[in-house]
C-alpha positions, -999 to +999 in steps of 0.1 A: -136+028-005-166+033+017-196+054+007-213+081+028-241+054+030-217+027+044-199+051+068-232+063+084-244+026+087-208+016+106-211+047+127-249+049+133-250+043+174-214+037+175-192+044+205-161+043+185-150+045+149-148+011+134-117-003+122-133-004+087-136+031+086-102+037+103-089+018+072-107+038+050-094+071+065-057+060+059-063+043+024-074+077+010-052+097+031-078+119+047-056+128+077-032+142+054-049+169+037-030+199+053+004+177+052+028+192+024+031+168-003+070+166+003+061+149+033+038+126+016+008+145+024-023+157+000-012+195+004-048+209-001-053+246-008-074+263+021-108+262+002-102+227-009-095+213+025-127+234+040-149+216+012-134+182+022-144+188+060-179+199+052-184+166+034-171+147+060-191+165+089-221+159+064-215+122+063-214+119+102-206+142+132-179+121+147-163+111+117-161+148+106-150+161+141-122+133+143-109+139+107-112+180+115-092+178+147-067+151+138-058+164+101-058+197+121-030+185+142-014+170+115-010+205+100+018+208+125+041+190+104+048+224+092+059+234+124+083+207+129+120+203+117+119+189+082+139+158+091+119+150+120+084+157+099+097+135+068+106+108+095+070+108+110+052+110+080+070+083+061+045+061+078+009+062+058-012+059+094+006+088+112-020+105+131-017+134+156-039+144+181-043+164+214-054+189+235-049+228+233-051+232+269-019+236+292-018+206+314+014+199+326+049+208+329+084+201+308+112+200+331+145+211+311+173+187+313+209+191+304+209+172+272+182+191+253+155+169+264+126+176+285+109+153+315+072+156+310+043+152+334+005+162+333-029+155+321-049+170+294-085+167+284-105+161+251-080+146+229-104+138+198-093+104+182-074+095+210-078+056+205-065+060+168-037+084+174-001+075+168+012+105+184-004+130+210+002+168+211+005+189+239+012+221+257+031+225+289+047+248+309+087+251+308+103+246+342+141+244+351+150+230+388+115+229+394+107+267+386+088+281+359+109+296+331+097+330+320+104+355+290+119+389+293+085+401+297+077+379+327+055+355+311+056+320+314+073+301+284+050+273+270+061+248+243+042+224+223+054+186+221+048+156+201+050+121+219+044+087+207+012+071+219+033+045+239+044+070+263+007+084+268-021+068+293-055+074+277-085+078+301-120+068+283-139+093+302-160+109+273-195+107+286-211+137+266-247+132+247-231+132+213-197+130+193-198+094+209-174+078+183-150+107+182-129+091+209-125+123+226-107+112+258-083+126+283-046+114+285-018+115+313+021+115+307+044+104+335+082+111+334+084+110+299+120+122+282+111+140+248+140+154+226+138+191+221+137+181+185+101+171+189+089+202+205+073+230+180+061+268+183+027+274+169+039+304+149+073+291+139+073+272+104+098+252+085+078+251+052+071+277+029+033+278+016+007+303+017-014+279+043+011+286+070+007+325+069-028+319+074-035+333+111-044+304+131-076+320+147-090+318+108-077+286+103-096+274+134-129+296+129-132+284+095-123+245+098-150+245+127-176+264+109-176+241+078-183+213+103-212+230+118-226+235+085-219+200+077-239+185+106-270+208+101-270+197+063-269+163+076-298+171+101-320+185+078-317+159+055-329+133+083-358+159+093-372+162+059-376+122+062-394+124+093-416+155+082-417+154+046-448+176+044-430+207+060-409+230+035-376+229+048-360+243+017-351+275+031-329+258+056-312+237+032-303+269+011-292+288+042-268+262+046-254+262+011-253+300+012-231+303+044-210+275+030-203+295-001-197+324+020-171+307+041-153+293+011-155+328-005-136+340+026-112+312+023-104+323-012-102+360-004-077+353+027-054+331+001-058+358-023-044+385+002-016+364+015-007+355-021+000+393-030+022+393+003-006+415+022-013+406+060-047+399+072-053+428+096-067+424+134-099+440+121-103+415+093-098+388+116-122+400+143-150+405+116-145+369+104-147+355+141-178+375+147-193+363+116-189+328+129-201+338+164-233+349+149-237+323+124-235+295+150-260+314+174-286+317+145-277+280+133-282+266+166-315+283+172-328+272+138-320+238+144-337+238+177-369+252+159-368+224+133-363+196+161-395+209+178-412+205+148-404+168+143-424+152+171-419+124+192-402+101+168-370+126+168-365+117+205-361+081+198-324+077+208-319+053+182-330+076+154-305+092+128-321+126+134-316+124+174-277+113+169-272+144+146-287+166+168-267+158+196-235+155+177-242+191+168-251+206+202-219+186+215-198+200+188-214+236+194-204+235+229-166+243+219-156+274+234-145+290+201-175+307+190-191+307+226-202+344+232-197+361+265-227+358+290-220+393+300-253+413+293-277+381+284-313+381+298-321+348+307-357+357+318-391+344+300 
């Protein structure tokens, strides 16, 4: 079992998550926090899983981001037919991951299979995935298949890694070890049994009644807070004479608020009530505002650290780059409409 110090040492300046860390991930079952116990997963409750994600992001940005996105993809075990999920997760190293974008087509065949072609970007953990998840437009005889309202029908699919070509094109300033690469699929036949729909479940648990928007919002928020906690830890080592205690206290306060939201969501759903659109909007807006304030404060702290913080080999620089790479995720990006960029 690796300690936080061990993992940070392994991933400092790394361009990939090391084999030793990957082995630790599988031995501890970290990718299976959202997988039901009946499939061999850990079956964490929402609040419990968020605490784990915070700790992993606090350990290292790439480590936490890869686990958040890949454990999040393994959540789709709940959307799969039980016999397929049971088969896939009978292997201890099963790791889903992929892209949320619609990057290709799935041509419907006569034998309940689909011929998939396309390319998808930003599949975190790509070098370590056993299966890729993807979204594709359904076509038949080369034409889009539409629903009764005239909208294109989209299905999600799971394909084994042997049928995907990984394109190692991640050039961002941070998250360098996260393996966030593109991938392509060419003329791959996939059984309908390996397709799924986001809001259709074959398990019966409170976790899958959580609106996906809330699930995505809170899992990303604890990642940002975890990286912020690591950042201030490294900042204090560079400028111990500056009183950064209020920053650390703010991280703890907002982490507790996120966990309280998760607890409240589970309680509401446990009483067989629904989370209203207004409540979902309120949670999302809290996330948008928190990430804006957090980003501003990290920049403020960074400008107080001096030239040593610009050393590309320093821990604080790596955390800084990891955070602002992750913060570019579109989930909490506010609209640019009405923003004033003058100074």
